[in-house]
C-alpha positions in Angstrom: -31.4 45.0 -54.7 -27.8 46.0 -53.6 -27.1 42.6 -51.9 -28.1 40.7 -55.0 -25.9 43.0 -57.1 -23.0 42.2 -54.7 -23.6 38.5 -55.1 -23.6 38.8 -58.9 -20.4 40.8 -58.9 -18.9 38.2 -56.6 -19.8 35.4 -59.0 -18.4 37.4 -62.0 -15.1 37.6 -60.2 -15.1 34.0 -59.0 -16.0 32.8 -62.5 -12.8 34.3 -63.9 -10.5 32.3 -61.5 -9.9 29.2 -63.6 -9.5 31.1 -66.9 -7.0 33.6 -65.3 -5.2 30.6 -63.7 -4.9 29.0 -67.1 -3.6 32.2 -68.7 -0.9 32.4 -66.1 0.0 28.8 -67.2 3.5 27.6 -66.5 4.9 31.2 -65.9 4.2 30.8 -62.2 3.9 27.5 -60.4 0.4 26.6 -58.9 1.9 26.9 -55.4 3.2 30.4 -56.1 -0.1 31.5 -57.6 -2.1 30.3 -54.6 0.3 31.7 -52.0 0.6 35.2 -53.5 -3.1 35.3 -54.3 -4.2 34.7 -50.7 -1.5 36.9 -49.1 -2.7 39.8 -51.3 -6.4 38.9 -50.5 -5.6 38.9 -46.8 -3.9 42.3 -47.1 -7.0 43.7 -48.8 -9.3 42.5 -46.1 -6.9 43.3 -43.2 -7.9 47.0 -42.7 -11.6 46.0 -42.5 -10.8 43.2 -40.1 -8.7 45.5 -37.8 -11.6 48.0 -37.9 -14.1 45.3 -36.8 -11.8 44.2 -34.0 -11.3 47.8 -32.9 -15.1 48.4 -32.7 -15.4 45.3 -30.4 -12.2 46.4 -28.5 -10.9 42.9 -29.0 -7.5 41.5 -29.5 -6.9 38.0 -30.9 -4.8 35.6 -28.9 -2.6 32.8 -30.2 -5.3 30.1 -29.7 -7.9 32.1 -31.6 -5.4 32.8 -34.5 -4.5 29.1 -34.6 -8.2 28.1 -34.6 -8.8 30.2 -37.7 -5.6 29.1 -39.4 -6.5 25.4 -39.3 -9.5 25.7 -41.7 -7.5 28.2 -43.6 -4.9 25.5 -44.3 -7.6 23.3 -45.6 -8.9 26.1 -47.9 -5.7 27.6 -49.2 -3.0 24.9 -48.8 -5.3 22.1 -49.9 -8.4 23.0 -51.8 -7.4 26.1 -53.7 -3.9 24.7 -54.3 -5.4 21.5 -55.8 -7.8 23.7 -57.9 -4.9 25.6 -59.3 -3.1 22.3 -60.1 -6.3 21.1 -61.7 -6.4 24.2 -64.0 -2.7 23.7 -64.8 -3.2 20.1 -66.0 -6.8 20.2 -67.3 -9.4 22.5 -68.7 -10.6 25.7 -67.0 -14.3 25.1 -67.7 -14.2 21.5 -66.4 -12.4 22.6 -63.2 -15.0 25.3 -62.7 -17.9 22.8 -63.1 -16.4 20.3 -60.7 -15.4 22.8 -57.9 -19.0 24.2 -58.1 -20.3 20.8 -57.1 -18.8 21.3 -53.6 -22.3 21.8 -52.0 -23.0 18.1 -52.8 -20.2 17.2 -50.4 -20.9 20.0 -48.0 -24.3 18.5 -47.2 -22.7 15.1 -46.6 -20.0 16.4 -44.3 -22.5 18.6 -42.4 -24.6 15.5 -41.8 -21.7 13.5 -40.2 -19.8 16.3 -38.5 -22.4 18.9 -37.6 -25.2 16.3 -37.2 -27.4 18.2 -39.6 -30.4 16.0 -40.5 -30.6 14.5 -44.0 -33.9 13.3 -45.2 -34.4 10.4 -47.7 -35.3 12.9 -50.4 -32.2 14.9 -49.8 -30.0 11.7 -49.9 -31.6 10.8 -53.2 -30.9 14.3 -54.6 -27.3 14.0 -53.5 -26.9 10.5 -55.1 -28.4 12.0 -58.3 -25.9 14.9 -58.1 -22.9 12.5 -57.7 -24.1 10.4 -60.6 -24.4 13.5 -62.8 -20.9 14.6 -61.8 -19.6 11.1 -62.9 -21.5 11.7 -66.2 -19.7 15.1 -66.7 -16.4 13.4 -66.2 -17.2 10.4 -68.5 -18.5 12.7 -71.3 -15.2 14.6 -71.5 -14.0 13.9 -75.1 -10.4 14.7 -74.3 -10.2 12.5 -71.2 -6.9 10.9 -72.3 -5.7 13.5 -74.7 -5.3 17.3 -75.0 -4.2 19.8 -72.3 -1.3 18.6 -70.2 -3.1 15.7 -68.5 -6.9 16.0 -68.5 -7.4 13.0 -66.2 -5.1 14.5 -63.5 -7.0 17.8 -63.9 -10.3 16.0 -63.2 -8.9 14.1 -60.2 -7.4 17.3 -58.6 -10.6 19.2 -59.2 -12.7 16.6 -57.4 -10.3 16.6 -54.5 -10.5 20.4 -54.4 -14.3 20.2 -54.3 -14.3 17.7 -51.5 -11.7 19.5 -49.4 -13.5 22.9 -49.9 -16.7 21.3 -48.7 -14.9 20.1 -45.6 -13.4 23.6 -45.1 -16.9 25.1 -45.3 -18.3 22.8 -42.6 -15.3 23.2 -40.3 -15.1 27.0 -40.6 -18.8 27.5 -39.6 -18.0 27.9 -35.9 -15.1 30.2 -36.5 -17.1 32.5 -38.7 -19.9 32.6 -36.1 -17.4 33.5 -33.4 -15.1 36.0 -35.1 -17.2 37.3 -38.1 -16.5 36.5 -41.8 -14.0 39.3 -42.5 -11.8 38.7 -39.5 -11.9 35.0 -40.1 -11.1 35.2 -43.8 -8.2 37.7 -43.3 -6.6 35.5 -40.7 -7.3 32.2 -42.4 -6.1 33.4 -45.8 -2.8 34.7 -44.4 -2.2 31.6 -42.2 -3.1 29.2 -44.9 -0.8 31.0 -47.4 2.1 30.9 -45.0 1.7 27.2 -44.3 1.6 26.4 -48.1 4.7 28.6 -48.6 6.5 26.8 -45.8 5.5 23.4 -47.1 6.6 24.3 -50.7 10.0 25.5 -49.6 10.6 22.5 -47.3 9.8 20.2 -50.2 12.5 21.9 -52.2 10.1 23.9 -54.3 10.4 27.6 -55.2 8.0 30.5 -54.9 10.0 32.7 -57.2 9.1 33.6 -60.7 10.2 35.9 -63.5 7.9 39.0 -63.2 6.5 40.7 -66.3 3.6 43.1 -66.7 1.3 40.3 -67.8 1.7 37.8 -65.0 2.0 40.6 -62.4 -1.4 42.1 -63.5 -3.0 38.6 -63.5 -1.7 37.8 -60.0 -2.8 41.2 -58.6 -6.2 40.7 -60.2 -6.6 37.3 -58.5 -5.5 38.6 -55.1 -7.3 42.0 -55.1 -10.5 41.3 -57.0 -11.1 37.5 -56.9 -9.9 36.9 -53.3 -10.2 40.2 -51.5 -13.0 42.3 -53.0 -15.2 39.4 -54.0 -15.1 37.8 -50.6 -15.9 41.1 -49.0 -18.9 41.9 -51.3 -20.3 38.4 -50.8 -20.3 38.5 -47.0 -21.7 42.0 -47.0 -24.5 40.7 -49.1 -25.1 37.8 -46.7 -25.8 40.3 -44.0 -29.0 41.3 -45.9 -30.1 38.0 -47.6 -30.3 34.4 -46.5 -27.1 32.3 -47.0 -29.0 29.8 -49.1 -30.0 32.5 -51.5 -26.5 33.8 -51.7 -25.1 30.3 -52.2 -27.5 29.7 -55.1 -25.6 32.3 -57.1 -22.6 30.0 -57.3 -24.5 27.8 -59.7 -24.0 30.6 -62.3 -20.2 30.2 -62.0 -19.7 27.3 -64.5 -22.0 29.0 -67.0 -20.0 32.3 -66.9 -16.6 30.4 -66.6 -17.6 28.1 -69.5 -18.4 31.1 -71.7 -15.1 32.9 -70.8 -13.2 29.6 -71.4 -14.7 29.3 -74.9 -14.2 33.0 -75.8 -10.6 33.3 -74.4 -9.2 29.8 -74.4 -11.2 28.2 -77.1 -12.4 25.4 -74.8 -15.7 23.7 -75.6 -18.2 21.9 -73.4 -20.1 18.8 -74.6 -23.8 19.3 -74.7 -24.4 16.3 -72.4 -21.9 17.8 -69.9 -24.1 21.0 -69.7 -27.2 18.8 -69.3 -25.6 16.8 -66.4 -24.6 20.0 -64.7 -28.2 21.3 -65.0 -29.2 18.1 -63.2 -26.8 19.0 -60.3 -28.2 22.5 -60.2 -31.8 21.3 -60.0 -30.9 18.8 -57.3 -29.0 21.3 -55.2 -31.7 23.9 -55.5 -34.3 21.3 -54.4 -32.1 20.7 -51.3 -31.8 24.5 -50.6 -35.6 25.1 -50.8 -36.5 21.9 -49.0 -34.3 23.1 -46.0 -35.9 26.5 -46.2 -39.4 25.0 -46.0 -38.3 22.9 -43.0 -37.0 26.0 -41.1 -40.1 27.9 -41.9 -42.3 25.1 -40.5 
């Protein structure tokens, strides 16, 4: 029962990401939000990571740190940065829906990179999912009006979902070698530093005018959404199958959509909800079909 509770708490925290990002708005740049969020998250996980390394009497060398930083760059400096830009330009609930479709692309990348088999039925399910995603985008009433630029928000959200899927596949070996907590702590910090360096080199700034409101929101994103949520999720995965834990992510757009409606006044078209349900059903079919194959 406890692992399932951990998964649900994790999704509750994850579901607030886009809404909180929208509330921060223009007060802090997307790059700054992402950098500080993941540095705080890395600091939260660091004591646990050091404890795990101490138990194994292991010290990380430069090559191991670099190996964990590379997928961290893809996660922090690419995917999560793009997601924050998506929220900045578009709608919180739409960004939440699109980023939650990343399992569609994960299966495709796993097939080509990890050589995981994809049956004809799974391929059809993925095609249906992609078509449903297109339907969600096309049914957006404010495609060319409202928000700052809803079309840019959609484009960045799709790129965030694709890059996060690639990160998921590429990080698999590192997680297996070093453990999830050590990997996340190192990759979060490394990815955040690279994004910070890139922003400053491009002439951008990571400074902002602090006030109680934006500081509380930033600390919430770093401590709860990035630090505690990741820790609880991977603790749960020690007791339950990864496919079962991953299935909780399909609740994210439902909770995020409700929060976006209550807090931001954003509305979802009925057909968008229907198309997302199609994606959920297709992805659950894939999860359980893989489970049956493994059991056989």
